[in-house]
N, C-alpha and C positions, 0 to 999 in steps of 0.2 A: 501492500501498500503506501499511495505517496504520502509525504511532511510534508507541511504547510502550516507557513509564520500564520497570526493572528495577531490584530492589534484590538486591543480590548479596552475600552471606554471605563478606564480604574485607576488610583494614583499610582501608576509601580510604572516607575520609565524599565520598561521589559517589553517583552511581545511575547507569544508563548507558541506552539506548537499540538499541532492536530498532527491527528490519521486523519486522514479522509480516500474512498476508494477511487475517487477519478481530480484528473488532473484538471485545478483553477488557478482564471486566469487573474494576477496582481491586480487586485483593485476590485476584486469582484466581492460581495457579500454572503457572508458564513451565517450562521443557528452554530453554536457550539454550545459544551456543556463548561459551567465556571463553576465553582462548586456548589454551591446547590442552586444551582439556579441557571438558568438558559440568556444567554445574552447575543445580541447581536454584535461580530466583529467582520472588518475586515484584513482581505490577506496581500502583505506582504511581500512574498517572497515562497520558496516552493525549494525542499529540503532532502538531498542525500540521508541525511542520517541524521541527527536531535541526538543534545545533547544526556535525554531524559527516557531512561532505560520505557518509564510506561507510559504511554501516553493516552489519552481519551477522542477518539470518533470525535471528526462533526457531523453532527442533525444535521443539515438540511444548507445546501450550495441556494442561494439566493436572487442570485442574476446568469443569465444567460454570456449578459457581455460584463465585463468593466463598467460600476460608477464612479471611478475614477481613473481616468486616463495617469499617463508614468508624469509628465510634467504635471500635473497640479501635486500628488504626492510625490513630486522636486520638492514641489514652491511647503506643501507641510514638513515635509522632511525637516527643510529651513528654517521654516518657523519654529518646531519645535526643542530644537539646538539653539536654536538665538538667544531663548524665550523659556529655556531653563522646564521643559515642558513634558509633560507623560505622549507622547505618541498619539494612543488612546485616545487618549481626550480633546488631543486638536484634534483628530481626524473626525470626531463628535462633535463639537464644540464648528466644520467645518457644511455637518450634512444638516440636513433638512430633517426636524425633528420622526416625520413620515417613514425617513430612510432609515433610520435610527430605530425607531419600532420594528425593523422586517416584513414592511406591506413593499406593496406593488410595485415600480423604479414605471407607473404610467401615465403615462398625462391624460388629468380628466374632463379640459377643457379649455382650446388654443386661439390664447389671446390673436383677437383679427387685427393683418392690416386697417392702420389707419387711413379709414377712404377717400377725406377731401384733402389730397396738403398744398400747401400752398407756398407761392414761392414770395419772397420779401419785396418792400413797395419800396426800398429805398438801395440807396446803393452804403457798401462796407467804406469805414474811413482806413485814408491810408496808414495810421497806426494799427490798424486793422490786419489790413491786409500785408501789410509789410510780416505780423508775430507768427498768423498764416504762410505766408512759404517760409517764412526759418523754420516752422516746424513741420513742414512737410518736406524740408530737406531731407530729414532723417529718417523717412513714411517707413524703409525696411530698416532700421535700425537703433540702439537702442543710444537715449540722451533723454538727457531731465530738461526740461524749460518750465520757471519760473512763472509766467503771467499776474502781473503787475500791471491792475486797471485800477482806476478811482472807480467811486460807485458812478454808476451808468457807463460804461465807457464802454461796455456793448461787451465783454466776456462770454456769455451768450454765443454771442452770434459768432463765433473763431470758434469751440467749440462743433457747435454746428458747422462751418463751412470744414474741419476737422476730421470729422468724423464721417460727414459723408463720402472724402475722400476715400476713408479707408474705407466702406462702405463700398464703393466705388471697387475694389481692389477684392473684393469675397473675405473681405476681416468683419471682425469682429469688436467691438465696445466697450470696453465699459468705466465706469459713469459715477463717480460720488462724491453724494451730498452729503452735510453735515446729521439734517435733519429732516425726522420723516415730511416733517410740515412744503417741502420746501417741492418731495417729492412729487407729491402730483402735477406741481407749478413747471417743474420740471419735464418732465413726464407727456405733458402736453405740449411745450414748444419743438418739443422733441417728433412727436407725433405727428403734427400739423406739419412739418418741412421734411421730412427722413422715411420714404418712398420701406422701410420694412420695419420690424416687429420690436417693440422696444417692451421689455418687460420688467419689475418693479422687484426687489424684494426690498424689505422689510419685514419688523418684527410683527409693523399689526396690522400681516393680514395671517388670514389662517391657513392652517398648515398642509391646506388639500392646496391652493394658489401657489405658497413658496414653492412645491413640490411640485408645481405646474411650469414659476417657472424656470425654475434648476433645470429639470431636465431637458426646458426647449433654449436656456443654455449652454445647453450640456452639449446637445443636439446638433447642434446649432441655426437652429430652424431661429432662434433670438438675435438679430442683428445688432443690438444697443442694448447689455442692461444697465440698469439705471437702478440704486440702489444706495444705503449706507450703510457702516462699515461692516459687516459681515456681510455683501456681497465679494470682497474681494475674493472669498473663499468662494466663487462662482467657476466651475470646470466650464469657459473655454477654449475650447479648440482650436481657432480659430485670429487669436487674440490679437488686433493691430492697433488699438493705442488705448490706452486708460488716461484720465481725465478721475480727476479730484480738487470741485471746487469748493473756495474757502479752505483750504489747507490750510489754514490759520487756527481752527475751531477744533479745542479737548475734545472731542462730542467721538473726532478720530478714532479717538482712547476706546477700550474693556476692561474695564476697569474690577471686571469680578470675572473667577472661575476661570479661565486661559487668558489670563491680561496683551493683549497686543497691542497695537498702531497702529492700524486701519494704513494709516499715510506712511510710514513709516517700510512697510513694508510688501507699497502702494512699488517701490524704487525696485527689494531684487523681484519682483515676479513682471514686471517690464525689461529688469535685467537677464531673467532665466529665457521671455520669450523671444530678446532685441529688438522690441516694438520704440517707441516713443514715449515720459510719459509726461503730461501736461497740469503743473500746480495753480492755480489760479486765486485773486484773493486781491482786496482792498491792501489789507492790513500784514505781511505777509509776518509768519510767527521767528525769530533769531533764525533762529537754525536755519530757515532759507535760506534768508543772507548770506547765512556766515558762507552759507556753499556756493551761493553765487560771486560772492569774495571768492572761495578756496579749484572756483571755475571747475566745479563740478557740477553745475548743471549752468544755463542760458537763463538771464532775466532776457525780457521780452515789458518796453512798459508799452501802457495805455495812457495815455493825458489826459485826453478832449474827453468829454462825454458822448453817448454821443447823438445826433440828429438833431447838434446843436443846443442841446443843454445846457444852461449854466450851471455850477454850481453855486451850491447856499451861501450868502454869506453869514462865517459863524467869528460871533464878540464876546470874547471874554474877559469876565468881571471879573476884576478886585475886591471881595464882597465886606475886609475887611475897610473901607474905605464907605459902607454905610452899613450905619449907627443904629437909622430911623426903622428895621422893616427888616422882614426880610425875604423882601423882593428890592430886586436895587429900579432904581430912576425906573432906568433906561426901560427896564421889564416893563414897568408898568407899564409906562410910554407907550409900547410898543402894541404890549395886552389891549388900553385901551381905544388905538388906531387901530388891531380890525375889528375889535369886537361893535363900536360904531358904524362896521361896513358893515357890520350881519357875518363873519365872518365866526370860526371857532380855534381855542386855543386852545395846546393839548400840553396841558405839565405831567416833565418825564420826573419823577422820583425814582434811582433806583439804590432805594440803602435801605441801611437796617438801623434800628435805631433813633433815639430821641433829637438826638442831633450827631452831625460828623468831624464836625471842630469843640473843639476845649481849647480857649485862651484868653488870652491876656491883652487886651487893648491898648495899654501902654505902652509893652513892650515888645511884644509882639513873642513872644511865648508861645506852645501847644504841646497838649499832655499827647507822651508816644508811649511805644510799648516797649516797657525794657530791655523786655527777652527778644522782640526782633523786628525794633526801628519801626513798625507801621504807626497810623498814629491809631489813637483811644478811642474810642466812639459812647458819647456821652447817653447810657438807658435811664432814662426819668421812674420811672416804673419802679426800679431798682435802684438806686442812687448811684448806678458805678460808673464805673468809667468801664468798656470792654477794648478788648481786640481780638476783632475778624477774623486774623490774620492765622494767630498759634493759638489763641483762647483764656490766654492771659485776664487777670480782670481787676480793679483796683480798690479803691473811695476816693473824688474829687480833690484835689486839696483847697481850702477855702481862703487861700493868700496864693502869687507869682512865685514862684520855687526860684525863680530871677531875680525878680525888681523890688521884689516884695510887698505889692503895691494890690491890696484886694480890691485888685480888676479885671477879675476871674467873667464867660463870660461868655456861654454856646453861640452859636455859628451854625444857619444855613437848617433846609428842614429833613424830616424824619419821618418816620411813621409809629 
């Protein structure tokens, strides 16, 4: 009997050997006994002999063809090694729940092609054209690009053009977005412009929809796979381009179980597939700017907003000069100006605590955390100064520690 090496989703850095009366391809799911239960594992290899004398037998081979091809297995092996996580649990995290449970790998409902595609009624800008041309020069080789464009500069238009170029070569495209809320908006943009199947992979889909999207990506029916961080593990045999929108966003990091950064893994997947990688953002992360400085990736800039739109005017006001209220005179004037025209005004308070600053109006001293140098936030209901960075807290002073004057005040809006 043949011996197969099987990865099982358990927190052990090892694989397990089983006897099998038929030859099983690498990447195929099998049902095997493990301790006192039956589990689903993935075959990672075939052996002539094992280090163990007594081996259990495979109960059932679940797939006629491998569910994971060699490129995606190589990617998962690299991920497991880099993040020091058991390969069985890494493979389990990459599979839809229905496949992990041993259900049939069959598409229930095929997502239809977009019926009406439309061509844009505007011309792309010179900066967009330059970015597209630079990316397409590396269409058949690995290269990283940081698409640094201001808000409204038309980064999505660049994505659509380079995606169409990849589809013209019968390639698939993987697009990652940080939030589920951005997925429907991005899908509608892609479906309205591209004559291909666009499938979504994210946590708000039911298990049948996730399996359908996974299998359509695997068999090449889906030209574009668009999803959140888990979509990085979608098997795409004809992968020709990876796009990451809002690359600076922390949502690309998985914080529980198998912890990984989908943005960082994109570099490895693109390198293994020898394809270009595009990271778009209006506010690049420091890591990407360092990669640009080290010439590891190329920076492409979009400095002008598309369609002739102008950037909003932003006024930064020193509130230390305003002791007569929590709103500056300029803000009150502008609010009154727009309210008198029948317009609406939105004030955004993005903070916790009663007041974000506890300071001295005589010398300018302000309360800071003694452990991490962050500003201390005043919480009125418990009369405490708290650091939201490290969690330290203390009683507020009654006199200024620097000038010894009883001139301490709270400043700014809170909740």
